N, C-alpha and C positions, 0 to 999 in steps of 0.2 A: 495416092496415099498407100504406104507399104502397110500391108496388113500386119500385126504384130503375133509372133509367138504363143504367146500368152495373152490373155486378157482376164481379170478380174470381173467378176458378175456375182451379186449380191451376197460378196464374201469368200466365194468359191474362185479359185483359180483354174481356169479353161486351158487345156493347150489347144492351139490351131493347129490342125495337119492338113496338108496340102496332098489330096489322095489320087490316083490314076481311075478309079473308080468308085461311087457312093452309092451304097446299098440305100433304098427307098428304106423309112421306115413304116412306112404302110403296107407295101407289095414289094416281098424279098425277089420278085423276079423282076422287077424294075430299079431304073438307077435314079439320083437325085444330082442337085447341084449342089446340095449339102444337106448335112443334118447336125442336130445339137443334142448329145447324147449326156444329161445331167447326174448318171450315177457313173461315169467313166468320167467326168468332166471334162469332154472332148468335143470341139466343133471342127467337122470335118468337112473341107471344101475342094469342089471336084479341079483337078488342074486344066489346064488350056483353056479356060473362060476369057475372056477378054479382062481387061483391068475393070472396066465397069460393071461386067458380071460376078468378078470377086469380090467387089465391095458391095453389091448389091447382096449377094449371097449371103456374106460375112455379118452384113446389117441383120439380115431375116435370120440367122440362127442366133445371132445375141439377143435379137427380140424372143426367140424361142426359149431361151434361157431365162430372160428375164421374167416371162411370162409362166415359167414353171418355177422357179424358185418364190416369186411372190405371188403365187395361187391367183394369177389374174384369170384365167380359164378365158383365154380369147380364142375363138374358132380360127383354126388355119386362115379360112378365107378375110378374116379381120386382121391378122399377121400380116399376111402380103399386102393389104390396104395399108396397114401402118407403115409397114419397110417402105412401101413407095412414096407414101409422103415424107416420111423422114430422109428418106435419100434425096428426094426433092427440093426439101431445106438446107440439107446438108450440102449436097452439090452446088445449086441454085444460090444458095446465099456466100460460098466459098468459103465456108468454113472448110471442108475438106475438096481437095485438090486432087482429082484423078490424072 
């Protein structure tokens, strides 16, 4: 799947940016595979991941945005679990081809 340059989430248009480094939201001394910034309307994805890793990170950050805009209040571990389940469903059923 080609990850788009922009996505609309809850009526907001997010830029999807591939970065050489992605700073962790939780610890500025560490790096992450991706981040979602609902104030800047940006999803940042670390360059150099496998296609599977890129899609997994993209899906995770989209779920982070949905969680924020709809005030679902999932904890990070719940977002990870939901992303894993959605990934398995989308890829396993052939809806998304990697």
